Residue frames relative to the residue before (quaternion, step in Angstrom):
aa qw qx qy qz dx dy dz
M 1.0000 0.0000 0.0000 0.0000 0.00 0.00 0.00
K 0.6548 0.5080 -0.3190 0.4597 3.60 0.97 -0.86
N 0.6315 0.5404 -0.3310 0.4467 3.59 1.04 -0.74
R 0.6488 0.5184 -0.3117 0.4617 3.58 1.00 -0.81
I 0.6488 0.5096 -0.3040 0.4765 3.58 0.98 -0.85
S 0.6652 0.4959 -0.3020 0.4695 3.54 0.93 -0.94
F 0.6292 0.5452 -0.3137 0.4566 3.62 1.02 -0.82
L 0.6873 0.4696 -0.2847 0.4754 3.57 0.91 -0.97
F 0.6376 0.5190 -0.3329 0.4618 3.56 1.02 -0.73
L 0.6514 0.5109 -0.3115 0.4665 3.59 1.00 -0.76
V 0.6430 0.5115 -0.3043 0.4820 3.57 1.00 -0.84
G 0.6447 0.5146 -0.3119 0.4715 3.60 0.99 -0.82
C 0.6525 0.4998 -0.3195 0.4715 3.63 0.93 -0.81
I 0.6710 0.4906 -0.3159 0.4575 3.60 0.88 -0.87
T 0.6445 0.5290 -0.3131 0.4546 3.56 0.96 -0.88
F 0.6563 0.5036 -0.3069 0.4706 3.57 0.94 -0.94
G 0.6439 0.5451 -0.3194 0.4315 3.56 0.99 -0.92
F 0.7104 0.4383 -0.2678 0.4813 3.63 0.86 -0.95
C 0.7029 0.4438 -0.2838 0.4779 3.63 1.01 -0.54
Q 0.4386 0.7295 -0.4491 0.2715 3.61 1.20 -0.15
S 0.6705 0.5087 -0.3320 0.4260 3.58 0.87 -0.86
E 0.6475 0.4997 -0.3247 0.4750 3.58 1.05 -0.72
Y 0.5945 0.5600 -0.3340 0.4705 3.57 1.14 -0.79
D 0.6660 0.5070 -0.3052 0.4543 3.65 0.85 -0.95
K 0.6397 0.5260 -0.3310 0.4523 3.62 0.98 -0.78
K 0.7601 0.4221 -0.2146 0.4451 3.55 0.83 -0.98
Y 0.8150 0.2154 -0.0563 0.5350 3.54 0.96 -0.95
G 0.2382 0.8205 -0.4975 0.1499 3.60 1.08 0.54
H 0.4986 -0.6284 0.5076 0.3143 3.51 -1.38 0.33
Y 0.0280 -0.7965 0.6031 0.0328 3.56 -1.14 0.42
E 0.3230 -0.7031 0.5990 0.2062 3.53 -1.28 0.36
S 0.0230 0.8043 -0.5936 0.0115 3.51 -1.12 0.66
L 0.3064 -0.6904 0.6235 0.2015 3.51 -1.24 0.62
N 0.0914 -0.8431 0.5292 -0.0268 3.56 -0.67 1.15
L 0.3191 -0.6493 0.6501 0.2323 3.52 -1.35 0.46
G 0.1418 -0.7973 0.5818 0.0758 3.60 -0.52 1.12
V 0.0343 -0.7538 0.6556 -0.0281 3.56 -1.02 0.97
G 0.1475 0.8220 -0.5376 0.1166 3.55 -0.91 0.91
Y 0.2999 -0.7160 0.5994 0.1953 3.52 -1.39 0.06
S 0.0967 -0.7782 0.6195 0.0353 3.55 -1.02 0.88
Y 0.1756 -0.7542 0.6285 0.0731 3.52 -1.09 0.92
S 0.1816 -0.7719 0.6044 0.0761 3.59 -0.66 1.16
F 0.1112 -0.7975 0.5912 0.0452 3.53 -0.31 1.24
S 0.1294 -0.8079 0.5746 0.0219 3.59 -1.02 0.74
D 0.7159 -0.3663 0.3403 0.4873 3.50 -1.35 -0.24
S 0.6530 -0.5525 0.3477 0.3839 3.57 -1.21 0.45
N 0.7248 0.4348 -0.2803 0.4550 3.66 1.02 -0.41
K 0.6650 0.4454 -0.3212 0.5062 3.61 1.28 0.22
K 0.6021 -0.5954 0.4101 0.3387 3.53 -1.27 0.38
D 0.3641 -0.6910 0.5779 0.2366 3.57 -1.08 0.68
F 0.2110 -0.7939 0.5621 0.0963 3.60 -1.03 0.81
H 0.2311 -0.7446 0.6163 0.1114 3.50 -1.29 0.66
L 0.0672 -0.8104 0.5818 -0.0118 3.55 -0.91 0.96
L 0.2948 -0.7307 0.5963 0.1536 3.51 -1.14 0.73
Y 0.1721 -0.7951 0.5753 0.0854 3.66 -0.90 0.93
I 0.0394 0.7532 -0.6549 0.0475 3.56 -1.03 0.88
G 0.2320 0.7827 -0.5490 0.1794 3.57 -0.86 0.97
L 0.3767 -0.6563 0.5965 0.2675 3.51 -1.50 -0.02
N 0.0752 0.7892 -0.6089 0.0271 3.53 -1.05 0.69
K 0.3220 -0.7174 0.5910 0.1799 3.44 -1.38 0.42
T 0.1175 -0.8222 0.5568 0.0110 3.61 -0.79 1.06
N 0.0985 -0.7174 0.6852 0.0780 3.52 -1.17 0.75
Y 0.1553 0.8155 -0.5272 0.1814 3.62 -0.32 1.18
G 0.4125 0.7127 -0.5237 0.2183 3.56 -1.21 0.47
G 0.4828 0.6640 -0.4995 0.2766 3.53 -1.32 -0.38
R 0.7185 -0.4616 0.3326 0.4000 3.49 -1.37 0.37
H 0.8041 0.2730 -0.1272 0.5126 3.59 0.80 -0.99
G 0.5142 -0.6636 0.4115 0.3550 3.63 1.22 0.11
G 0.3583 0.7025 -0.5532 0.2686 3.55 -0.49 1.20
G 0.3072 0.7502 -0.5576 0.1789 3.50 -1.24 0.37
Y 0.4095 -0.6991 0.5284 0.2538 3.49 -1.25 -0.43
Q 0.1604 -0.7684 0.6166 0.0605 3.53 -1.30 0.47
Y 0.0300 0.7654 -0.6428 0.0097 3.62 -1.09 0.66
G 0.1718 0.8084 -0.5470 0.1332 3.53 -1.15 0.64
I 0.3909 -0.6647 0.5840 0.2535 3.50 -1.44 -0.07
G 0.1507 0.7912 -0.5862 0.0869 3.56 -1.20 0.41
T 0.2990 -0.7362 0.5710 0.2064 3.52 -1.25 -0.27
E 0.2370 -0.7296 0.6186 0.1701 3.57 -1.17 0.57
I 0.1861 -0.7858 0.5879 0.0476 3.54 -0.94 0.98
G 0.3980 -0.7272 0.5113 0.2268 3.60 -0.76 1.03
L 0.2541 -0.8047 0.5172 0.1430 3.59 -0.71 1.00
N 0.8006 0.1889 -0.1130 0.5573 3.64 1.08 -0.55
T 0.3540 0.7262 -0.5088 0.2975 3.55 0.92 0.90
K 0.6012 -0.5724 0.4166 0.3707 3.54 -1.24 0.43
K 0.7594 0.2006 -0.1074 0.6095 3.54 1.02 -0.87
F 0.5975 -0.5285 0.4480 0.4037 3.60 -1.24 0.41
T 0.0060 0.8137 -0.5772 0.0687 3.56 -0.61 1.15
I 0.0415 -0.7814 0.6226 -0.0015 3.54 -0.97 0.99
G 0.1489 -0.7879 0.5922 0.0796 3.55 -1.23 0.46
P 0.1791 -0.7811 0.5912 0.0907 3.61 0.01 1.24
K 0.0555 0.8285 -0.5550 0.0490 3.61 -1.00 0.77
I 0.2357 -0.7010 0.6445 0.1940 3.49 -1.38 0.30
S 0.0337 -0.8317 0.5541 -0.0147 3.62 -0.98 0.72
G 0.0979 -0.7630 0.6367 0.0526 3.47 -1.36 0.45
T 0.0442 -0.8060 0.5897 -0.0276 3.61 -0.94 0.91
F 0.1835 -0.7322 0.6472 0.1067 3.53 -1.22 0.75
Y 0.1421 -0.7836 0.6011 0.0661 3.57 -0.94 0.90
F 0.0990 0.7441 -0.6601 0.0287 3.52 -1.19 0.66
Q 0.8035 -0.0923 -0.0375 0.5869 3.54 -0.49 1.35
F 0.7937 -0.2667 0.1949 0.5109 3.65 -0.49 -1.10
I 0.5697 0.6031 -0.3772 0.4117 3.59 1.25 0.20
A 0.0736 -0.7778 0.6226 0.0447 3.56 -0.95 0.89
I 0.0085 -0.7788 0.6246 -0.0575 3.53 -0.86 1.11
G 0.2525 0.7821 -0.5417 0.1766 3.61 -0.89 0.85
T 0.2883 -0.7271 0.5906 0.1986 3.45 -1.39 -0.22
E 0.1502 -0.7557 0.6319 0.0846 3.54 -1.31 0.49
L 0.2006 -0.7116 0.6591 0.1381 3.53 -1.31 0.52
I 0.0036 -0.8300 0.5512 -0.0855 3.58 -0.44 1.30
T 0.0762 -0.7574 0.6433 0.0821 3.58 -1.06 0.70
Y 0.1950 -0.7862 0.5813 0.0773 3.58 -0.47 1.26
T 0.0661 0.7910 -0.6073 0.0331 3.62 -1.03 0.68
D 0.1878 -0.7280 0.6440 0.1412 3.54 -1.26 0.60
F 0.5560 -0.6461 0.3323 0.4037 3.62 1.36 0.42
D 0.6374 0.4113 -0.3567 0.5453 3.62 1.25 0.36
Q 0.7791 0.0032 0.0170 0.6267 3.58 1.06 -0.78
W 0.1628 -0.7810 0.5948 0.0986 3.55 -1.29 0.25
T 0.1208 -0.7624 0.6272 0.1040 3.52 -1.37 0.14
L 0.2672 -0.7441 0.5925 0.1547 3.57 -1.18 0.62
R 0.0616 -0.8209 0.5671 -0.0270 3.56 -0.77 1.10
L 0.1991 -0.7147 0.6546 0.1454 3.56 -1.13 0.71
V 0.0636 -0.8376 0.5416 -0.0339 3.54 -0.60 1.16
P 0.1060 -0.7596 0.6389 0.0589 3.61 -0.32 1.19
F 0.0377 -0.8192 0.5717 0.0235 3.58 -1.08 0.60
I 0.0715 -0.7622 0.6416 0.0479 3.49 -1.31 0.44
G 0.2282 0.7728 -0.5693 0.1630 3.57 -1.04 0.70
I 0.5645 -0.5507 0.4820 0.3818 3.49 -1.32 -0.53
G 0.3663 0.7252 -0.5319 0.2387 3.58 -1.15 0.61
S 0.2571 -0.6930 0.6448 0.1945 3.41 -1.52 -0.21
E 0.7556 -0.3769 0.2438 0.4771 3.56 -1.22 -0.23
K 0.6938 0.4833 -0.2734 0.4587 3.65 1.11 -0.38
L 0.8078 0.0423 0.0379 0.5866 3.62 0.92 -0.81
K 0.0697 0.7901 -0.6081 0.0331 3.59 -1.09 0.77
L 0.1421 -0.7344 0.6591 0.0785 3.50 -1.25 0.67
T 0.0497 0.8333 -0.5394 0.1103 3.55 -0.50 1.18
I 0.3163 -0.6700 0.6275 0.2395 3.52 -1.37 0.36
N 0.1206 -0.8352 0.5365 0.0056 3.54 -0.68 1.09
P 0.1065 -0.7849 0.6074 0.0599 3.65 -0.08 1.17
Q 0.2802 -0.7924 0.5242 0.1375 3.57 -0.96 0.83
V 0.2340 -0.7188 0.6408 0.1338 3.52 -1.04 0.92
I 0.2113 -0.8031 0.5464 0.1092 3.62 -0.26 1.26
L 0.2334 -0.8024 0.5418 0.0899 3.56 -0.57 1.23
T 0.8023 0.0178 0.0066 0.5967 3.60 1.07 -0.76
N 0.8400 0.1757 -0.1303 0.4966 3.57 -1.24 0.56
K 0.0763 -0.8601 0.5042 0.0141 3.64 0.49 1.15
N 0.6861 0.4960 -0.2871 0.4482 3.64 1.15 -0.44
F 0.4584 0.7012 -0.4426 0.3197 3.59 1.24 -0.06
Q 0.2260 -0.7246 0.6357 0.1403 3.59 -1.02 0.89
P 0.5872 0.1008 -0.7770 -0.2034 1.92 -2.40 0.39
V 0.6688 0.5042 -0.3092 0.4505 3.60 1.18 -0.20
N 0.2931 -0.7847 0.5236 0.1555 3.55 -0.69 1.00
K 0.8077 -0.1897 0.1385 0.5408 3.58 0.27 -1.17
S 0.8322 0.0515 0.0126 0.5519 3.57 0.93 -0.75
L 0.2273 -0.7490 0.6117 0.1145 3.50 -1.33 0.55
L 0.2018 -0.6821 0.6802 0.1771 3.48 -1.31 0.45
N 0.0747 -0.8418 0.5333 -0.0386 3.57 -0.50 1.23
L 0.0472 -0.7494 0.6599 0.0265 3.57 -1.05 0.85
S 0.0959 0.8188 -0.5613 0.0728 3.59 -0.68 1.01
V 0.2055 -0.7685 0.6008 0.0790 3.52 -1.22 0.72
N 0.2419 -0.7568 0.5932 0.1299 3.57 -1.01 0.89
L 0.1635 -0.7614 0.6242 0.0632 3.55 -0.89 1.06
S 0.3957 -0.7506 0.4812 0.2202 3.60 -0.53 1.18
L 0.2023 -0.7648 0.6040 0.0973 3.52 -0.98 0.98
D 0.7875 -0.0304 0.0626 0.6124 3.52 1.06 -0.85
R 0.0239 0.8254 -0.5623 0.0441 3.63 -0.58 1.00
K 0.0594 -0.7991 0.5976 -0.0293 3.59 -0.86 1.09
K 0.3903 -0.6952 0.5493 0.2501 3.58 -1.12 0.66
């Protein structure tokens, strides 16, 4: 029995070794520089206003493999679309991808140039290096009463490749 298992293991290793070059051609990894564009919906309690935000940013992605996996990091800003004062939220972010699952975190500081708040935003959702839909609960670190974001965001973002290398 041990000899059969050893033989099958050896055949599997040899087969995988010979097929590796074809695997690399079809499912290779690549790096890309992307322009990220997105929309966030900040849903709230029934007695408060819902807010809409536009996201624009740059990110770098390393992605590939047979089942699709990799990581992404970048910088960007969120702009309030229906706020009383002009509000922006510069941020840094990082995301890990595996198959269709996207998990990551962001550090955002929202400001309307009179007051500001710092938020840590872990997120989980579905997506790949080109498109993701996530739920973003916010951990409010400073100034808990600052609008436009109450507690959670629903985010849809798209990455447009600027430069892509294998």
